C-alpha positions in Angstrom: -50.3 5.8 -2.3 -47.5 7.7 -3.9 -45.5 4.5 -4.4 -48.4 2.9 -6.3 -48.5 5.9 -8.6 -44.8 5.6 -9.5 -44.8 1.8 -9.5 -48.3 0.3 -10.0 -47.1 -3.3 -9.8 -45.6 -2.8 -6.3 -46.8 -5.1 -3.6 -47.2 -3.3 -0.3 -47.2 -5.3 3.0 -48.6 -3.9 6.2 -46.4 -4.1 9.2 -48.3 -5.8 12.1 -49.7 -3.3 14.6 -50.5 -3.4 18.3 -52.1 -0.6 20.2 -52.1 1.7 17.2 -48.3 1.4 16.6 -46.1 -0.8 14.5 -45.5 -4.1 16.4 -41.8 -4.9 16.0 -41.8 -8.0 18.1 -41.1 -10.3 15.2 -38.0 -8.2 14.3 -36.9 -8.0 17.9 -37.1 -11.8 18.2 -35.1 -12.3 15.0 -32.5 -9.8 16.2 -32.2 -11.6 19.5 -31.6 -14.9 17.6 -28.8 -13.2 15.5 -27.2 -11.9 18.7 -27.3 -15.4 20.2 -25.6 -16.8 17.1 -22.9 -14.0 17.1 -22.3 -14.5 20.8 -21.0 -18.1 20.1 -17.9 -16.7 18.4 -17.6 -13.2 19.8 -16.0 -12.0 23.0 -18.9 -9.5 23.5 -22.1 -8.5 21.7 -24.1 -5.4 22.3 -27.5 -5.1 20.7 -27.9 -1.4 19.8 -31.2 -1.5 18.0 -33.6 -3.8 16.2 -31.2 -4.1 13.3 -27.8 -3.2 14.7 -25.3 -5.1 16.9 -21.8 -4.3 18.0 -19.4 -7.2 18.2 -15.9 -7.8 19.6 -14.1 -10.4 17.5 -10.7 -9.9 19.0 -10.2 -13.5 20.3 -11.6 -15.1 17.2 -9.3 -12.9 15.1 -6.3 -13.8 17.1 -7.1 -17.5 16.9 -7.6 -17.4 13.2 -4.4 -15.3 12.6 -2.4 -17.8 14.7 -3.7 -20.9 12.9 -4.0 -19.8 9.2 -1.3 -18.3 7.1 -2.0 -14.6 6.4 -1.6 -15.0 2.6 -4.3 -17.7 2.8 -6.5 -15.5 4.9 -6.2 -12.7 2.3 -7.2 -15.1 -0.5 -10.2 -16.3 1.5 -11.2 -12.8 2.3 -11.0 -11.7 -1.3 -13.1 -14.7 -2.4 -15.8 -13.9 0.2 -15.8 -10.1 -0.2 -17.9 -8.0 -2.5 -16.0 -4.8 -3.0 -17.5 -1.8 -4.8 -15.1 -2.3 -7.7 -15.4 -6.1 -8.0 -16.8 -7.8 -11.0 -19.7 -9.0 -8.9 -20.6 -5.5 -7.7 -20.2 -4.1 -11.3 -22.6 -6.8 -12.5 -25.1 -5.9 -9.8 -24.9 -2.2 -10.7 -25.9 -3.1 -14.3 -29.2 -4.8 -13.2 -32.2 -3.4 -15.0 -35.2 -2.1 -13.2 -37.4 -5.0 -14.2 -34.6 -7.5 -13.2 -34.4 -5.9 -9.8 -38.2 -6.1 -9.4 -38.0 -9.9 -10.1 -35.5 -10.4 -7.3 -32.6 -12.8 -7.3 -32.7 -16.5 -8.0 -33.1 -17.6 -4.3 -36.1 -15.3 -3.7 -39.6 -16.7 -4.0 -42.7 -14.8 -4.9 -45.2 -14.9 -2.0 -48.8 -14.0 -1.9 -49.4 -10.9 0.4 -52.2 -12.8 2.1 -49.8 -15.6 3.1 -47.5 -13.0 4.8 -50.4 -11.7 6.9 -51.5 -15.1 8.1 -48.9 -15.3 10.8 -49.8 -11.9 12.1 
């Protein structure tokens, strides 16, 4: 109720429950799918929690370093990275509160009742 006082337009979504506790099965399944995907390119994966995975990318790193010029890798990494002092990060830091509440372009507004249907 404190959040509603501070931000009346907030939409709160109830986490599904089972046996009086939060039912994290949907998150566990999604995490397992991510681990499966990572395992395709990693030497080893270790799921540490619902939202944390340790990965060993040694072989893939060696393969990439042996097939692509380091200068090209650096350029690719710079284009794909979002560093704290990058123009993209600086632009993100200047987002207004109302812009943040609206979300980014790829997000879609969803009715809270739609979210609960699958639970």
